[in-house]
N, C-alpha and C positions, 0 to 999 in steps of 0.2 A: 139653676144649678148651672148650666151654661154659663150666665152673664158673672156667675160668682169666678168662675174659674179662668173667664177673659180677662176681668178684671185682675185676678192675682198673678196670671201669664204676663200682663200690662206692667205690673208694677215689678215683678221680678226683671222684665228686658229693661225696663228704664235705670233701677240699680246698676244691671251690668254696665249698662252704657255709662253711668256717672261714676261707677270702677273703672271702668276703660279712662276715663278720659283724666281720673285723677293718678292712673298708672302711669298715662304718656307725663303727666306732669314731674312726675317720680323718677323717670327714666333720664328727664332733661335735666333735673336737679343734678342726676349722678352726674350724666355726661359733663356739666359744668364743673363737678367735684374731679372729675379724670382729670379735663384739661385744667382745674386749678393744679391740680396734683404735679401735673407736667411743669407749670410754671415756677413752680416751689423747687420743682428740681432743676432748675435752668443751672447752669455751669456759671461758678463765679472764678474768675480771674483777676488775678492781681500783676503787675510790673509795678516792682518796687525798687527805683533808682539809685545807685548810692551818691549821687548828685544831681543838682536843678538842672534842668535842659539847657535853659540860657539860649547861646548862640552856639552850641555843642551840635552839629549837625550829625553825629553817630548817634544821639540819643533821640533827638529829633526825627529823624529816620526811624528810628527802630520803634518809636511811639507811635506813628502813623501807623506803620504797619502792622502794630498789635491792635488798634482801634480798627483798622480797615478789617483783621479779621473777626474781630470781637462782634463784628456787626453784619459781616456776611453769615457767619456760625453759630449765631443766635445765643451767644456768651455774655455774661454780663461783667464788664471788664473796668478796671479801676487802676490810675497810673499814679502812685506815689511818688513824690521829689524829696530825696533828702538835704539836706541841708550840710551835715558832717558826717563820718564816721557814726560817732554816738546815736544820732539820731537816724540812721539807716538801719540799722541794728534794732533799735525799735520799732522803726516800721517794719522791717521783717517781722519781728515777733508779734506785733499786732495782725498782720495780716493770720497768720497761725490762730493767733484767737479768735480773730473772726471767721474761721472757719473756711477761707477760700478753699476751691477746688485743687486750684495750680497757683505757684507762685512764683513767679518771672522775674530775674535780676540780670545783670550784666555786669562784666568787666573784672578784673583781677580786683579792684579796689573792694569787691565784695567776697574775697574768698573766705577771709577768716570769720566775718559773723555768718556768714552760709553755712561753713564747716560746723559750728557749734549749732547752730538751730533747725539744720536738717538731723543733726546727730539725736539730738532732744526728741524729734519728731518724728521717728522712723514711718510714721503712718502716713503722713502727709507726702504731697507731692511739690517738686521743684523742679527748674530748670535754670542755668545759667547761662548766657550769652555771651562770648568771647572771652571764653578760658574753660579751664579745666576742674571739676571738685571729681574726686573720689568716693563719693558717699552712694549708697544702695540706691537713695532715693532722689536721686540728681540726675537730668540729663542735661550734660554739658554739650555744646553747639560752638565750634570754634572756626574760625578761616583759615585759608591756606594764603595769608596775606603776602607771604615771599614770594608767590606764582604771579600774585598783580605788581607786587616791588621788582621783581625781575623784568615784565615789561616796561614798566615806567622808566627803570635802568637803562634798558636796551634803548628805548626812544631817545634818554637824556646822551646817550653814547653817540647814536647816529646823527644827533641834530649840534651838539653843541662846537661851536665854533673857537674859542680856546682850549679845550682839552681839559679845562677844568669845570668843574659841577660842584653843587653841596647838597647837602640836608641839613634843615633847622629840624631836629627831634625834639619831644617833649622830652621825655627823661630816660636816663640810661637805664632800663630794665629789661629781662629777656623777652615778655613779649612783640616790645619795640623792635628788638633785635631780628625779626622775622622781615621787619620794612626793611633796616638796615643792610642786613646782609642780602637779602633779594634784590634789591636796591644794587648793590655793589656786584653781583653776580652778574646781572643784565647787563651793566655798564660795560663791565671787562668782557663779558662776550660779544659786544659790539665793537668796543673801542679799545683795546688793551691798553694804549699809550695815556688813556683819560685819567686825572688828579682826580680824588675824592676827598671833601671835604664836610665831618660830622663833627654838630656843633648841640650841647643840650640845654635846653632852656629852663629845665629845673620842676615844671609843672605843666599841667595841660590848660595854663589859665591867663596866660603869660602875652600879651601880645607886644607890649614893648620890648621885651627880652628876645623877644621871635625877630623884630626888626631890628634891632641892635645887632644879632648873630648874624640874620641875611647880609647888613653891609658889609660885616666883615669880612664874610664869604666874597663877595662883591669886589671889594678891596684887595682881593687875592686874583683874582681874574674869573670867577666863576660867574659862567653868562648863563646858567639854567641852575635855579636851587628847588628842590623839591620839600614842600613845606608839608611837616608831619608831626607838629606841635598842636593840633586840636586848635584854640582859640589863638595860640601863640603865631597861626599861618595866616592871620589877619594883619599880623605886623611883616612878614614875610611879603603880601601882597601889596601894602604898601609901600616897600623900601623898592617892591620889580617896578611899582608906577613911576614913583620919582625917579629913580637911575636908571631904570630903560632896561633893564635887564628881563630874563623870564623865568617863570615858577610854574607849580604845579601843586595841586590841593589834594584833600583826601575825602573821602566816606562818597560824597555825594559830588556831582559838576559842580564846581567852584569856578569853573572857567567860562561862566554867564555872569560873574563879579566884574570882571574885567579880561575880554576875550585878547584884549592887544597885549596883554603880559601874563595873564593865567594862561597856557594854554595846554594841559595835560591835570587828570585828576585820574588818583588811584581809587577807583569805586569800592565801596565795600556796600554787601547788599545787607544791611540789619532789618530793614523792612519784611524783606523776603524772610531772613530766620525766624522774626517773631511772627510774621503771619504764618510760616510754615509749623511753627510750636504749636501756635493756638488750635490749627485746624489738624494735626494730628492726634494733638488732646482732644478735642470734639469729635474726632470720625475714629478713634478708636485704636490708633495706629502708634502713639505716644510709647515710647520705649525707654528705660533710663540710661546711662551709659554715655560712651563719647559720639559724637559725628560732628564732620568737616564739611566745610563747604570750599571749593575753589573754583577754577576756571570751569572745567568740566560742568560743574553745577552751577555756572551762571552767579555765584556766592561773589565770587572780585572779578574785578577786571578794569581796563583803563578806557576813557574817552576816545572815540573815533577808532577805536580797535576792537573792542568787546561789545561798545556800546556808542548810540548815536548819540549829539550832542546837538543841541540847539545853537551851537555857537559856532562861527566860520574857523574851519581849522587852518591856523597860523602856519605863516611860511617859515618862521623856524621851523616847526615840525615839517611838513611840506606830506602831499599824499605819497610820495617816494617810501619815506619813513614810516608811516602809516602800514602799507602795505607790510614791509618787512616784518614789524610787529607783528603784526596780524598772523604771517606765518611761523613767526614765532609759538606763539599763543598757541597753535595747532599742533606744533610738535610738542610745546608742555603737556598738553592733554592726552597726547597717544602717548608719551610716555619716551619720546626721542631725545627730547631734554630734561633732565631731572634739574630741578630747582630743589636745592639741599635747603632744609627744613633748622636752622639752627637751634630749635629747642629739642630735636630728634639723636642731637649727636651725643 
């Protein structure tokens, strides 16, 4: 009897061990499913651009910050470039249909399409960089470009030897008045006698026209010409090299192209803003409505003044001018100097 009882207990113990082992496998499988569920819930974010990146540093920098944030915060990110307005709206609608968790776009070129698509999809989250959309499901991120333009104008006013400076601008649009009016305010702040020439290219992509206008302004005596025309700036830089005047670029440090003639760059942190937008969404701090970035937030700036450059400082600008403009930047941050935003008037 004892033998039978012993055998029975042994059999029960063996079955329990097998069951326990089997239970362990099921737990591992469940953990795998849980992990798989987390992977399945990975946030998907699209950057839909209204044009192709091409040689436009504004979009190239934005794309760089967007992808860096995706990698750092574990989001699945995709950049979609558009060939024309019709293609842009279709790309925007496609990302909605593909159920992206957040759809980011940029510039006033995207306003009409985003206004329609956001209104039609109130439960979908959108963000737009460099302009404002008044929709409850859109986060609008803008820059105080007029503050950086003020610094650029102040530097031009202190540096010009002819008291004549120019600005070659892409188009005559409200947004770009933040550049031209800010530049003019800064110029007059440091040099009330300086004369300013402003000419418009008519697009963001015409380097030949940019060069033509820069040559025209130089013929009128301008020894410093600010490029504010995206791809058109390349024409300004070419004219500066050929004719021996000084120029500035936009968005990124363009002095590296030709430090002898491109002596300053007005900076715009589109990479930082794209990065921060993704970061906010992934961390749960994302909010709809408008947010802006200026000198105080390091969203805009000027080479040598708010940000160091790999290029040597041009004697045309000089350290004395840099030091004076740094003091002006601090006065803007503190509110001692008020830079008027023409769009707020």
